C-alpha positions as a printed Julia matrix, in Angstrom:
366×3 Matrix{Float64}:
  79.41  171.56  123.24
  80.44  170.31  119.79
  78.42  168.63  117.09
  81.07  165.9   116.84
  83.81  164.55  119.08
  86.13  162.68  116.72
  88.33  160.13  118.46
  91.49  159.58  116.43
  93.3   162.05  114.18
  94.16  159.4   111.59
  92.87  159.21  108.05
  89.27  158.2   108.79
  88.75  160.72  111.58
  90.4   163.52  109.61
  88.32  162.92  106.47
  85.15  162.92  108.56
  86.2   166.08  110.43
  87.06  167.87  107.2
  83.72  167.0   105.61
  81.71  167.86  108.72
  83.54  171.17  109.07
  82.75  172.02  105.42
  79.09  171.51  106.28
  79.27  173.99  109.13
  79.47  171.41  111.93
  81.63  172.06  114.97
  84.22  169.34  115.62
  86.75  168.49  118.28
  89.37  165.94  117.26
  91.32  164.13  119.98
  94.15  161.63  119.76
  96.0   159.72  122.48
  99.31  160.03  120.63
 101.37  163.21  120.73
 100.79  163.87  117.02
  98.1   163.81  114.36
  97.93  161.51  111.28
  97.7   158.16  113.08
  99.68  155.37  111.42
 100.35  157.41  108.27
 102.33  159.95  110.33
 105.6   160.94  108.69
 108.34  163.01  110.31
 111.25  164.81  108.74
 114.62  163.3   109.64
 117.79  164.41  107.82
 115.54  166.05  105.24
 113.8   162.7   104.59
 110.1   162.04  105.22
 110.25  158.97  107.45
 107.15  156.74  107.6
 107.09  156.36  111.37
 104.69  153.4   111.49
 105.76  151.42  108.46
 105.71  151.94  104.71
 102.58  153.56  103.29
 102.21  153.63   99.52
  99.03  155.23   98.25
  97.32  153.25   95.51
  93.75  153.06   94.29
  91.56  152.12   91.36
  88.87  154.54   92.53
  89.22  157.79   90.57
  86.9   159.62   92.97
  89.17  158.75   95.92
  92.27  159.71   93.9
  90.78  163.09   93.03
  89.7   163.58   96.63
  93.12  162.97   98.17
  94.82  165.1    95.51
  93.03  168.13   96.98
  95.41  167.88   99.91
  98.72  166.95   98.28
 100.6   166.61   95.05
 101.68  163.0    94.51
 104.87  161.83   92.84
 105.09  158.88   90.42
 106.54  156.32   92.87
 105.74  152.71   91.94
 106.12  150.02   94.6
 108.55  147.35   93.37
 109.8   145.46   96.43
 112.74  143.08   96.46
 112.82  139.8    98.4
 116.05  138.52   99.96
 116.39  134.79  100.63
 119.83  133.83  101.96
 122.16  135.4    99.35
 119.53  135.42   96.57
 117.49  138.41   95.37
 114.02  138.11   93.81
 111.49  140.56   92.42
 108.03  140.86   93.94
 105.23  140.33   93.19
 105.81  136.85   91.74
 106.37  137.58   88.07
 108.5   136.48   85.14
 111.58  138.17   86.65
 111.06  136.02   89.77
 110.53  132.8    87.8
 113.45  133.45   85.49
 115.77  133.9    88.48
 114.37  130.78   90.2
 114.49  128.37   87.27
 116.53  129.97   84.48
 113.52  130.07   82.15
 112.41  132.87   79.81
 108.82  132.38   78.64
 105.44  132.44   80.38
 104.71  128.97   78.94
 107.82  127.53   80.61
 106.95  129.2    83.94
 103.35  127.92   83.91
 104.45  124.4    83.06
 107.09  124.46   85.81
 104.57  125.58   88.44
 101.89  123.11   87.3
 104.37  120.21   87.34
 105.38  121.06   90.9
 101.77  121.4    92.08
 100.73  118.13   90.39
 103.45  116.16   92.19
 102.15  117.31   95.59
  98.67  115.84   95.03
  96.96  118.18   97.52
  93.2   117.91   96.96
  91.86  119.8    99.97
  94.41  122.0   101.77
  94.21  121.54  105.55
  96.38  124.52  106.51
  98.15  127.57  105.11
 101.2   125.56  104.1
  99.2   123.15  101.96
  97.11  126.01  100.54
 100.21  127.93   99.44
 101.9   124.82   98.04
  98.77  123.98   96.04
  98.81  127.47   94.51
 102.5   128.1    93.73
 104.47  124.89   94.35
 107.4   124.27   96.71
 110.09  126.52   95.17
 108.17  129.8    95.48
 106.67  128.69   98.81
 109.94  127.69  100.49
 111.95  130.72   99.38
 109.43  133.55   99.31
 106.38  132.7   101.45
 107.11  130.28  104.28
 109.63  132.16  106.43
 108.06  135.58  105.87
 104.57  134.34  106.78
 105.82  132.54  109.88
 107.52  135.74  111.05
 104.33  137.73  110.46
 102.19  135.35  112.5
 104.83  133.85  114.85
 103.41  130.42  114.04
 104.31  127.6   111.72
 102.49  127.74  108.37
 101.28  124.2   109.1
  99.46  125.57  112.18
  97.8   128.48  110.38
  94.37  128.12  108.74
  94.3   127.79  104.97
  91.85  130.66  104.4
  94.49  133.25  105.36
  95.88  132.77  101.84
  92.89  132.6    99.51
  95.01  133.31   96.46
  98.57  134.17   95.55
  98.83  136.36   92.45
 101.18  135.01   89.81
 102.06  137.33   86.95
 103.38  135.92   83.73
 104.79  139.25   82.58
 108.08  141.0    83.36
 106.32  143.6    85.5
 107.61  144.49   88.99
 104.78  146.92   89.79
 103.36  145.47   93.02
  99.91  147.03   92.62
  97.55  146.79   89.67
  95.87  150.1    90.52
  96.14  152.87   87.9
  96.61  155.62   90.5
  99.74  155.33   92.66
 102.27  157.54   94.37
 103.66  159.12   97.51
 102.56  162.6    98.62
 105.33  165.15   98.15
 106.19  166.47  101.58
 104.9   163.39  103.43
 101.55  162.15  104.72
 101.38  164.36  107.82
 100.92  167.42  105.58
  97.75  165.83  104.12
  96.19  165.47  107.58
  97.29  168.99  108.56
  95.38  170.36  105.57
  92.32  168.23  106.35
  92.26  169.51  109.91
  92.82  173.2   109.11
  90.44  175.35  111.18
  89.39  172.39  113.36
  90.21  172.14  117.07
  92.6   169.27  117.81
  93.87  167.93  121.14
  96.72  165.4   121.18
  97.96  163.44  124.23
  94.28  162.98  125.09
  92.87  159.61  126.06
  89.21  159.29  125.08
  88.14  157.2   128.06
  89.58  159.64  130.6
  88.39  162.66  128.61
  84.78  161.47  128.29
  84.54  160.76  132.04
  85.41  164.37  132.73
  83.25  165.82  129.94
  80.47  163.33  129.15
  78.32  165.9   127.33
  81.08  167.43  125.22
  79.42  166.56  121.88
  76.14  165.53  120.34
  77.79  162.62  118.54
  81.02  160.65  118.78
  83.04  159.34  115.82
  85.15  156.54  117.3
  88.13  155.14  115.37
  89.73  153.19  118.22
  89.25  149.5   119.03
  85.56  148.65  119.09
  86.06  146.0   121.81
  87.86  148.53  124.02
  84.96  150.98  123.56
  82.72  148.36  125.16
  85.32  147.56  127.83
  85.87  144.11  126.31
  82.54  142.96  127.74
  82.08  140.28  125.06
  85.75  139.3   124.96
  88.94  140.6   123.36
  89.39  140.8   119.62
  92.85  139.79  118.41
  95.32  141.96  116.55
  98.87  141.78  115.26
 101.32  144.45  116.29
 104.55  145.81  114.81
 107.82  147.05  116.22
 110.16  149.42  114.38
 113.87  150.1   114.74
 115.07  153.14  112.81
 118.64  154.18  112.16
 120.38  157.11  110.48
 123.27  155.94  108.3
 126.09  158.15  107.05
 125.83  156.9   103.5
 123.82  158.05  100.54
 122.18  154.78   99.55
 121.93  151.67  101.75
 119.88  149.12   99.78
 118.94  150.75   96.48
 115.19  150.23   96.98
 112.48  151.56   99.29
 111.23  148.11  100.4
 113.31  144.96  100.81
 111.63  141.89  102.35
 113.65  139.27  104.21
 111.94  135.93  103.68
 114.14  133.66  105.81
 112.63  132.64  109.14
 116.07  133.02  110.77
 116.26  136.77  109.99
 114.2   138.32  112.81
 112.78  141.32  110.94
 110.35  141.06  108.03
 111.65  143.96  105.96
 113.88  147.02  105.79
 112.46  150.31  104.58
 114.81  152.96  103.16
 112.58  156.0   103.28
 114.39  158.39  100.92
 113.58  156.18   97.91
 109.85  156.87   98.28
 110.57  160.43   97.14
 113.68  159.8    95.02
 115.84  161.54   97.63
 119.45  162.58   97.06
 120.29  163.55  100.66
 123.85  162.74  101.79
 122.63  160.46  104.61
 119.85  157.89  104.69
 117.31  156.55  107.21
 116.38  152.87  107.37
 113.73  151.12  109.45
 113.7   147.43  110.35
 110.17  146.12  110.85
 109.34  143.3   113.25
 105.99  141.55  113.58
 104.78  140.81  117.12
 101.85  139.56  119.14
  99.47  142.26  120.33
  98.93  142.68  124.04
  96.89  145.29  125.87
  98.8   148.55  125.91
 100.7   147.86  122.67
  99.65  149.33  119.31
  97.13  147.23  117.37
  98.01  147.32  113.66
  96.22  144.48  111.93
  92.92  142.84  112.86
  93.1   139.05  112.67
  90.15  138.42  110.41
  89.65  134.72  111.04
  86.36  132.96  111.82
  86.65  133.23  115.59
  87.39  136.97  115.57
  84.87  137.61  112.83
  82.15  136.01  114.93
  83.1   138.08  117.98
  83.24  141.29  115.93
  79.72  140.61  114.64
  78.49  140.65  118.23
  80.19  143.99  118.83
  78.84  145.32  115.53
  75.3   144.5   116.66
  75.92  146.46  119.85
  77.27  149.34  117.77
  74.18  149.37  115.54
  72.07  150.24  118.57
  74.14  153.35  119.3
  72.26  156.43  118.15
  75.06  158.89  118.84
  78.23  156.91  118.08
  79.76  156.24  114.66
  82.5   153.6   114.4
  85.07  153.82  111.62
  88.53  152.86  110.42
  90.55  149.66  110.79
  90.0   149.36  114.52
  86.47  150.7   114.76
  85.26  148.4   111.97
  87.77  145.6   112.67
  88.82  145.34  109.05
  92.09  145.43  107.15
  91.82  148.63  105.12
  94.24  150.13  102.63
  94.34  153.93  102.73
  92.04  154.37   99.75
  89.46  152.08  101.35
  89.61  154.12  104.58
  88.83  157.29  102.6
  86.09  155.5   100.66
  84.51  154.22  103.87
  84.74  157.63  105.58
  83.08  159.38  102.64
  80.3   156.78  102.53
  79.59  157.37  106.21
  79.76  161.13  105.68
  77.19  160.89  102.88
  74.93  158.76  105.04
  75.3   161.09  108.02
  74.64  164.27  106.07
  72.23  163.07  103.41
  69.45  165.57  102.78
């Protein structure tokens, strides 16, 4: 019997296991996949650390979290500066003076602001009824049509006019020539890949992969005093209140016999007609000089049972259903729910660590 059965060897589960182990608690970590590290898993291909489940760039404004994760890896100085492709045009992201200069041939922040305000004023949208109107009222038609519309419709597989306005609460516009996607002071990619971080966190802890929790717990119901569950909270309760909705992703990776395919780690394709949302060229995350390169095309898709859930759909309907599940979870004395799926929340990596450490402190407070 263990003190904790930790379901999921991703970031949340591994942080909790590491902290519990440091406090002398016995832990068993299980994962249904054939590897640890969850969605931040990276594997070495052609000497390149390939982000198997999509690009993961670590960034945070929380110095405590930054110091914490630096115990397990040395980070490089990678800064995320994605490029957007629309037809045969290239634009810098996030929307900044480089973007506006390319769009309109202007140079100064004053010109850019006036251009955007003139476009918004002409639309006369008082109360946006959908995502399309919300985006237009924030950035005007030029930025919307070229850089938002097609990409968003691919992500959701719905017309922007059919999506609720609250999905886009704000669209950051920068009136500086700064292509740094994140504002956070601490950014980078772990040297040697993300899997090595999880390996260090789980050192000295028993781990079983290829292990489905629901089958495992039937066979060994008394395996642990407490369960830390990082899977889907609705699946834990056998969907008894209904199914929460998620978005899924599909990846197509390819080894190319060339040194440099696109010149940037992340290139978004904003046309609706291009089926994938972006291409990742993994070597650029670590400034690689390998003779070959590995690219991954990323496709957004509807989630169905049996496919991987990546993003919770945090709209009103799903939020209301999650609240019902959360109330059930609060009554559990021996189960802790965590992570994106267990807490039905879109978390960046730093927020996952922050949340795990908060729960650890609560669990082990003196």
